[in-house]
Steps between C-alpha positions, in 0.01 A plus 500: 500500500204573722278208595147572613184317591150595396238363738167417339234298679343318205601279209601686186180430310443730200137557602598685816519880450818533710701239308591725201645747751717230658625402154574866423722514808694198381534653154628831642740318733651304211550822305692650795710191571316422825405145595140508625349177632127464563406314820174415676530600867296198612762259362782616730593310816569726797690364800522727802754435774751321280765774517531841341690394189348486154288185471193488280348234279249529217298194400746291699819634339739761646501842334781756491474834674356770267606865478141625516142376518212664314160409644205509257225353718345835597165500683483120470812451711438211739663403828750264334628783280533738795685233699742445212561873459569541871739204482689662213494843664666363813783373282568834340343433160379811320121491467289703258266549687540379859249286695388773742411743221331235285287384793407857596409611147288188442264644763331801341394655830849463646638672191260793540572525874873519433461764231257708705732491800770648277264783403437380144152543343280188488124452454297514820462136603310293758570143605163329485375279781190297574237615557564791265408845627339642186441840662869535581599400147263750341610778734875444454517393134172581331378331182606370261785318674758233415510160666828304493626176644815545710699290255456496125676562174425607142175670605345187654296543816404864434137615477315830482180562696290780355266560794407393853251239380755323281756517780261344752428215258872438457563524875225248568646262244850527649370457854321179401819330380668250729839674494370860510794616289674818615479798269546875498269780394638805319371839403437511127735744323269639235770694313682173429202299371625243251858623498817497710877503449736205558848629590786250505769588753833316495773581748340830599453626142200511268578268208169508312138607539173454318151639532239226506146561378189287491353443154159400632423798720549294815699618800778240463789594273718185531653395168448136604124572512482656153623849576744677271835645600675799346848637565487768767756755614416551866524856636768558761247491782368160391848357440618617842189351658571160341867505604413607853240222524756239395743636756246499785391143417860380462452373144796487260277411206134593503206614297320790669141560385401865533151649472410847376334714765343844488785634711784297352566127530433210734683171529271210422725193539858376492619174346812305597500302173327733252375363170664681213377363167268795443760743629764366260266532202395851597838644594736302278732453801670164554367453855683174594817640344475818706448305823790262433731785396427675829575181691828448311607864531440510876617149589867591542424812703268302725773254600714790623236630742543432869249244621213603722578438864274241658338684795446183702869408476605839638246472783619148581866605508444805716208407727497117471166498323179696532434357845818673613391844385154442649668417832683833486171680445329311783777591743492872413206705617614825335640597164825615660559165667412311182733718290777448753448122498508488120813718497681261733384199298623656176828589663542143624417358156756724334764412759437125461519519122817709516670258738407202286649673195825595677577204725676195349325166499718366782381772736134551408224273626436263212170386649374847583167604353627828358792328330280227352244752372760725341687204352171371361455833324849471351438145383146562374342254742237722663166355390320836520730647234528438128825338391743790465843536349801573721487869413128517578548328834771751582266789426233341718738477795599862453131588505454309825790695652361826365190442710717569804543858379160565654683474828639843421150645513294289739699573821427868453133424441505291815628803697819323602781686668694707240827323573345154456301599193805658339717195565241263355458725196873505424527124539197439278627723221835320502348154449455507120854634442663244728293219352603594147864484605456161666240345270553153350491643147789732583696221669446272201609773261809558714580129495466490122729798456762336722485181297537698180810676635653165588 
C-alpha cells in the first residue's frame, strides 16, 4: 500500500477555500487504497548534520518514511516548507512538485522569463521600479494595461488600468507605501477580456480543461471571484502549449492558464497547486483521483530509474573539488594545455578507481583519499549524495569511471603525439569493461554463487 503525505500550511478549517480540496484528496486516496496523511510543514523538526539516514519528527514524534509527498501550498509556500521539501528531496522521497519548481512558479515574472526563454508565447511584461517611467510603460505596453503583484493566487493582487492618468495615480499610491511592493505590468490582451482557459496537466498529459468567463463584464474570469467555468476541449495547439509549459517549468502537476490572442494563445500563469473545485464541476473529472492514479501508476517505474549523478561528487572524485579544476585552468594558458591537463587528470582518476576496485584490502592503501571516497560511495556515506541503494551506488561508480572515457578524445584535442593519444584512448575505453569485471557487485554475486554451490 502506498503511503503519502499532503503538505498544507493551514489548519483544516471549513471556512478556508482550499480545505474542501484537501478533503477531496483524502477521499480519493481512500477509494484507491492509498494512505494519505495531511501535515503542516511548520510542525516538522529538521536536523541537519545528524547523518544521512531517515530521521524526521512531526510535533515531537517520529514519522515513517513516505512513498511520495504532494505539496498543496502553492504561491503561499514559505521558507519552512521549501526547507522541508529540500530535506525530503535529498533523501530520495518523490515530490509532487519539487521545491525548485514551486519556488520558481510562485514568482510570476520568473515563470514568464522561463517560458519566454523556451520560445513560448507570453504577454509582453515589464518589471516595475520606482520611480516609474510612465513614458516607457506607455510606449512598450500601451493602455489599458494589467498590474500584478509578483506573488498572488485566486486572482488577488491583479488590477487593470484603463489610461495613463489612472496608472499614474496607482503608481503614486504604490510609491508612497513603506514597502514599495514589487509588481509587474502586462500588455492587456483584448481578445481574452473576461475569459481564459484553465488546463490541468498531470504527468505530461492534459487531464481536464475549462473555459472561465466573467459574469459581470469585468476582465477577471476566476471562478473563485464569481466567474463561471464550462467544460472545454482544448484544440491541439492549446493542449500542446500547456504540456510544453509544464515541461519547461518542471511541473508534474500544474494548472496552466491560457489567454486567447488575435494570433493564437498566450500563457498567462502557471500554478504548482492549482485549485480544482470549479474544474471538477465543469468537467466532471475526478481531479484528485486522476492525480493519485498517475502517482500510483508511475511509482513502481520511478524506483527502477537510475538516480541522477551528483555533479559535485564526480568533480570531487576526479579533481578533488572545484578548487582543483580551477587550479588546472589557472596553470594552462591555452585551450590545448588545459585539455591536456584535464585528460591526464581523468586518466589518473580512472586508474586510481580501477586499482582500488582490483587490489585486495591487504595491498591497497586503506587510508588513501581515493579509497575512502570510493568506499564512502559504496557505503552511502558521502554527505553530498542522497542515500542510495547498493545497486544505485554501483551505477554511480560506473558513471564516475565513464568520465575517464573523455580521455579518448581530449588528448587528440590537445594535439598530443599520435602514439601517446592512441595509447591513452585505448586505456580509457577499457576502463568501464575492466571495472565491470572487477566491481564489488560482481564479486559479491560470485561469492553468493559459490556459497550456493557448496
